[in-house]
N, C-alpha and C positions, 0 to 999 in steps of 0.2 A: 883791283887789277882785272882787266878784261882782255879779250883778244878780238881782233878785227880781221875780217876777210871780205874782200871786195865782192859786191853782189854778183857780178858776172862769174867770178871764180866759184862762188857758192852755188850758183845755178848749174854750172858745169858739173860740180861735184855731185849734186843731187841727181842730175840727169844720169850720170854714169852709175850712181848707186842704184837707181831704179832699173836700169838696163841689166846690171849684173845680178839683180834680185837676191843679193846677200841679205840675210835677215836683220843685220844691225851694223850701222856705221856711225862713227863720230865725225861730224863734219864741222870744220872750223880751223882757224889758225891756232897753233900752240905758242905763238909769240906773245909773251905777256907785255901789257902796256898800261901804265897808270894814266889817269886823266891828264895829269900835267904833261906827260910824255906825248899824249895825243895832241894836246894844245901846242906843244913845241913843234911837232911835226906839221901841224896846220900853219903855224907861223912860217916855217921853212918853205912849205909847199906854195904858199900864197904870197911870200915875200912881205910879211907884215912885221911891224915893229914889235919886238919881244916884250917891251915894257907894258904892253896892253894886257898881258896875262896876269890875272889876279886869282889866286887860289886861297880861299879863306876857310876857317873851321875844319881843317883837315884832321881827322882822327888818326891816332897812331895805330888803331885797329882798323884793318881794312878787309874787305871780302875779296876772294879770288875765285874767278870762274874761267878757267883755262883748261880746255880738254886736250888730251893727247891724241892727235889725229894721225900719228905716224902709221898705224896699222891700216887705216883707211887709205892713206896716200899710197902705201905699198900695194894693197889689194887692187885698187882701181888704177894704179899707175898714173896718178895725177899730182899736180903741185899748184901752188898759188902762182898766178901769172902776173898779177897786178900788185905792186908794192904799196905800202900804206901812203907814201908820198904821192905816187901816181893816182891812187884811188881818191885821195883828197882833191887833187887837181881836177880829175874827171867829174867828181861830184859838184865841185864849185862851178865848173864850166856848164854843167847841166843846169844848176840853179840859176846862173846868169841868163842862160837861154830862156828858161821859164819866166824870169822876171821881165825880159824884153818882149815876150809874147803876150803878156797881160795887157 
């Protein structure tokens, strides 16, 4: 289980943290997401057929890396602006543009 924060949101968070000069910030989303959930969000965002998702050899033991960034959000008065679905769409659009320019 991991968390995901759109790159532009993270850049804003880091920029504000540097300006505030507070010695320690936890930057990131605290919304937990399994790889399967991320795959399903990608399917939804890009209108792909769901039957293409194959997840094999999934262990019942999993690692979790999700930081609680509530204090940072409150201190810096910030929030995530881009949803996971919109972030996937923006990333895919960027990737398509890159492919066309090659």
